[in-house]
N, C-alpha and C positions, 0 to 999 in steps of 0.2 A: 361161653356152657351154655351155661344157665339161659338165653335165645334159645342157645337152636332147638333146646328144654324145650321151649316153649310153640317153638316150630313145630316137632315134630307132632303133641300134642293134640293140636291145631287142625297138622293134616290127619290124623290117627282118626277122630270123631270129624272130620268133615265124611269120611267112607261108609262113617256111620250114622249106622238107621237112630230116629229118633230114639224110638223104645233103646236101643244096644246103649245108644249111650249115659241115658238114666241111670242104666241098670252101671255099666264103669261107671260113674259118678256118681251113685248115690251111698253106700256104702263107702268109699274114699270120704268123702263128705260128714257120714256116723263116724265113721272115725276121725275122720277130723273132728268135729264138735268133742268128743268122748271124752266125761270127765269140763269135760268148760261150766263150769258156774256163771258168769259173765253172759245175759246174757244180750249186751250191746254190740261186744266185742266177737256173738255165736252167729248175730242176726251178719255183723259187718263183717263176716270169710262167708257165707253161703248167697248171703249176695255175689259178694269176690268168682266164689268157684263154680256160679249158676249163671252169671255172667259172663265172666267168659268164658265154658264150653258151648256158650250156645247160641253168642253175639248179639245179646237180647237188645232191645233200643235202652229200656229202662227194669232196672231189676231191683228192686227194695222193700219195705217193713213201713207194713206205718201201724205205729200201737195203739190202743185203747185211752184212751184218758175220757174221763164223765160223759159228753154230752159229742165228743171227735175220736177222727180219727191223728195220732202227730205222725206226721216224718221222722222218721226213724234211716238207718247206715240204709245208701246205697248206693249203684254202682248207674252211672249215668246222669245225663245234664241235670239242670236245677227242677225241684216243683215244688209242687204246693207242699204249703206248712198242717192245712189244717186242712181235714174231711167231717160233713158232719155225717150221723148217722142216713142214712137212707137216699142221702146226697153223688151219685157219678156212681160211678160202677163198683168204686173199694167202698158208698158209703155199704150200697147193693146190698152186697156179698155178707157185710159186717149186717146190719138187721136180719136180710133172708138166711141170715146163716147158713151157712152154702159155698159150694163154688160158682160164678157164673165165668162164665167166656162169651166174651164178644171178638165177631170176628171185624166187623168194622161198626169201632167207636163214634162215626160223623156217623149209625143209622141209632146208636143209646139213645131213648132219654136222659137227656140229661147230664150227658158228657157231661168233667169237667177236662180243659184242655187245655192240664199242664203245660205240655208243647204241642204244637201244629202238627207238630212229627212224628203221631203214636196215629198206627192207624189201626191196629188189634189187641185187643187184654184181654190177662186174667186173671183171677183176685183169688184169690184160699187163702182162707178167715184159717187160724191159732186159736186155737184153745189152749186152757190150761187144766188141771184134772173137774176142776169142777163142772166141765163142760161150758164155757161158756171162752167166749170170745174175745179176748184179749191183743191183739194183734191181726194183718195182714197182708200176705206176702199177696205184694202184683207187683207181677212180669206186663210188661209196654213194646208191642216188635211197629218199626216204619213199615210192618209190612200187610195186608189184610188177608188172612186166618191163620196165621199162625199162628193158631193153640186149638187144642182138641185133644181130646174124649182120654186120647198119650201123659197126656202134660196131667190134664188134674187129676190122675188114678194115679204118677207117680209124683205129681205140687203136695197133694194132699196123705201119699204116708211121707212126704218129708216134714212139713209138719210136721203133721204126728212125733219122729222121729225126736224133729225138734224140742217142742214138748214134752216127752220125753226122756233125753237128756237134764236140761233144763228141770223137771219137775214143777213142770206152771199148774 
Protein backbone atom coordinates (compact mmCIF):
# COMPACT_ATOMS: atom_id res chain seq x y z
CA UNK A 1 0.00 0.00 0.00
CA UNK A 2 2.69 2.51 1.06
CA UNK A 3 4.82 1.68 -2.01
CA UNK A 4 1.87 2.25 -4.35
CA UNK A 5 1.23 5.68 -2.78
CA UNK A 6 4.87 6.64 -3.39
CA UNK A 7 4.57 5.48 -7.01
CA UNK A 8 1.40 7.53 -7.53
CA UNK A 9 3.06 10.58 -5.93
CA UNK A 10 6.14 10.22 -8.17
CA UNK A 11 4.00 9.80 -11.31
CA UNK A 12 1.95 12.88 -10.43
CA UNK A 13 5.09 14.99 -10.00
CA UNK A 14 6.52 13.74 -13.29
CA UNK A 15 3.63 15.32 -15.23
CA UNK A 16 3.83 18.70 -13.47
CA UNK A 17 5.93 21.72 -14.33
CA UNK A 18 8.75 22.59 -11.95
CA UNK A 19 6.77 25.55 -10.63
CA UNK A 20 3.71 23.36 -10.02
CA UNK A 21 5.89 20.85 -8.17
CA UNK A 22 7.25 23.55 -5.87
CA UNK A 23 3.81 25.09 -5.32
CA UNK A 24 2.44 21.72 -4.23
CA UNK A 25 5.47 20.58 -2.24
CA UNK A 26 6.40 23.70 -0.26
CA UNK A 27 3.15 23.99 1.73
CA UNK A 28 3.48 20.30 2.61
CA UNK A 29 7.06 20.82 3.80
CA UNK A 30 6.07 23.89 5.84
CA UNK A 31 3.25 21.91 7.48
CA UNK A 32 5.66 19.02 8.14
CA UNK A 33 8.18 21.23 9.98
CA UNK A 34 5.67 23.39 11.83
CA UNK A 35 6.21 23.17 15.57
CA UNK A 36 9.47 21.24 15.24
CA UNK A 37 12.43 22.69 17.13
CA UNK A 38 15.24 20.22 16.35
CA UNK A 39 17.23 21.75 13.50
CA UNK A 40 18.90 18.48 12.49
CA UNK A 41 15.54 16.71 12.26
CA UNK A 42 14.03 19.54 10.23
CA UNK A 43 16.98 19.67 7.82
CA UNK A 44 16.89 15.87 7.47
CA UNK A 45 13.20 15.77 6.54
CA UNK A 46 13.45 18.80 4.25
CA UNK A 47 16.29 17.18 2.30
CA UNK A 48 14.37 13.91 2.07
CA UNK A 49 11.22 15.67 0.80
CA UNK A 50 13.10 17.70 -1.82
CA UNK A 51 15.24 14.76 -2.90
CA UNK A 52 12.24 12.46 -3.32
CA UNK A 53 10.11 15.04 -5.11
CA UNK A 54 12.72 16.16 -7.64
CA UNK A 55 15.08 13.19 -7.90
CA UNK A 56 18.24 15.28 -7.71
CA UNK A 57 21.68 13.68 -7.38
CA UNK A 58 22.50 15.24 -3.99
CA UNK A 59 20.41 17.36 -1.63
CA UNK A 60 21.66 18.58 1.71
CA UNK A 61 22.75 21.20 4.17
CA UNK A 62 26.12 22.45 5.30
CA UNK A 63 26.14 24.42 8.56
CA UNK A 64 28.48 27.25 9.49
CA UNK A 65 31.07 26.47 12.15
CA UNK A 66 33.68 29.21 12.52
CA UNK A 67 35.43 29.76 9.19
CA UNK A 68 34.06 26.67 7.48
CA UNK A 69 30.91 24.84 6.49
CA UNK A 70 30.38 21.37 7.94
CA UNK A 71 28.31 18.60 6.45
CA UNK A 72 24.78 18.36 7.79
CA UNK A 73 21.80 16.17 6.92
CA UNK A 74 21.68 15.11 3.28
CA UNK A 75 20.32 12.64 0.74
CA UNK A 76 22.59 11.15 -1.92
CA UNK A 77 26.11 9.77 -2.14
CA UNK A 78 28.85 10.56 0.38
CA UNK A 79 29.97 14.18 0.49
CA UNK A 80 32.78 16.47 1.58
CA UNK A 81 32.94 16.97 5.35
CA UNK A 82 34.18 20.57 5.43
CA UNK A 83 34.30 23.51 3.04
CA UNK A 84 36.19 26.73 3.73
CA UNK A 85 34.52 30.10 3.31
CA UNK A 86 34.87 31.33 -0.26
CA UNK A 87 35.81 27.86 -1.61
CA UNK A 88 33.70 25.96 -4.10
CA UNK A 89 30.08 26.77 -4.83
CA UNK A 90 28.94 26.37 -1.21
CA UNK A 91 31.71 28.50 0.25
CA UNK A 92 31.14 31.12 -2.45
CA UNK A 93 27.38 31.33 -1.77
CA UNK A 94 28.16 31.73 1.94
CA UNK A 95 30.85 34.35 1.33
CA UNK A 96 28.72 36.37 -1.11
CA UNK A 97 25.56 35.81 0.95
CA UNK A 98 23.61 35.05 -2.19
CA UNK A 99 22.18 32.10 -4.08
CA UNK A 100 24.62 30.72 -6.63
CA UNK A 101 23.39 28.79 -9.67
CA UNK A 102 26.02 26.88 -11.62
CA UNK A 103 24.85 25.44 -14.98
CA UNK A 104 28.11 23.46 -15.45
CA UNK A 105 30.26 22.83 -12.37
CA UNK A 106 33.32 22.17 -14.53
CA UNK A 107 33.17 25.83 -15.58
CA UNK A 108 33.04 27.13 -12.00
CA UNK A 109 36.47 28.31 -10.79
CA UNK A 110 37.49 26.41 -7.69
CA UNK A 111 34.65 23.89 -7.81
CA UNK A 112 35.11 21.18 -5.19
CA UNK A 113 34.29 17.84 -6.79
CA UNK A 114 32.88 15.72 -3.98
CA UNK A 115 31.49 13.56 -6.79
CA UNK A 116 32.61 13.51 -10.41
CA UNK A 117 29.00 12.75 -11.39
CA UNK A 118 27.73 16.17 -10.29
CA UNK A 119 27.20 18.40 -13.33
CA UNK A 120 25.15 21.41 -12.14
CA UNK A 121 24.44 22.93 -8.75
CA UNK A 122 22.46 25.48 -6.78
CA UNK A 123 23.39 26.71 -3.30
CA UNK A 124 21.04 28.84 -1.17
CA UNK A 125 22.20 30.59 2.01
CA UNK A 126 20.11 30.07 5.17
CA UNK A 127 19.93 33.04 7.56
CA UNK A 128 19.19 33.41 11.24
CA UNK A 129 16.95 36.17 12.63
CA UNK A 130 19.95 38.54 12.71
CA UNK A 131 20.51 38.06 8.96
CA UNK A 132 23.70 36.02 9.39
CA UNK A 133 24.32 33.00 7.18
CA UNK A 134 24.16 29.94 9.44
CA UNK A 135 23.90 27.21 6.78
CA UNK A 136 23.55 26.61 3.07
CA UNK A 137 21.18 24.35 1.18
CA UNK A 138 23.22 22.61 -1.51
CA UNK A 139 21.63 20.70 -4.39
CA UNK A 140 23.50 18.90 -7.18
CA UNK A 141 22.26 17.33 -10.40
CA UNK A 142 23.83 14.77 -12.72
CA UNK A 143 22.51 16.86 -15.64
CA UNK A 144 23.78 20.18 -16.99
CA UNK A 145 21.62 23.31 -16.64
CA UNK A 146 19.20 21.79 -14.14
CA UNK A 147 18.64 24.86 -11.97
CA UNK A 148 17.14 28.22 -12.88
CA UNK A 149 15.30 31.23 -11.45
CA UNK A 150 12.28 29.06 -10.57
CA UNK A 151 14.46 26.93 -8.31
CA UNK A 152 16.08 30.04 -6.84
CA UNK A 153 12.73 31.66 -6.04
CA UNK A 154 11.15 28.64 -4.39
CA UNK A 155 14.24 27.38 -2.57
CA UNK A 156 14.89 30.85 -1.13
CA UNK A 157 11.28 30.90 0.08
CA UNK A 158 11.73 27.45 1.59
CA UNK A 159 14.86 28.35 3.56
CA UNK A 160 13.09 31.47 4.91
CA UNK A 161 10.22 29.26 6.05
CA UNK A 162 12.71 26.88 7.71
CA UNK A 163 14.46 29.76 9.50
CA UNK A 164 11.16 31.17 10.67
CA UNK A 165 9.91 27.78 11.86
CA UNK A 166 13.09 27.15 13.86
CA UNK A 167 13.36 30.74 15.12
CA UNK A 168 16.92 30.88 13.85
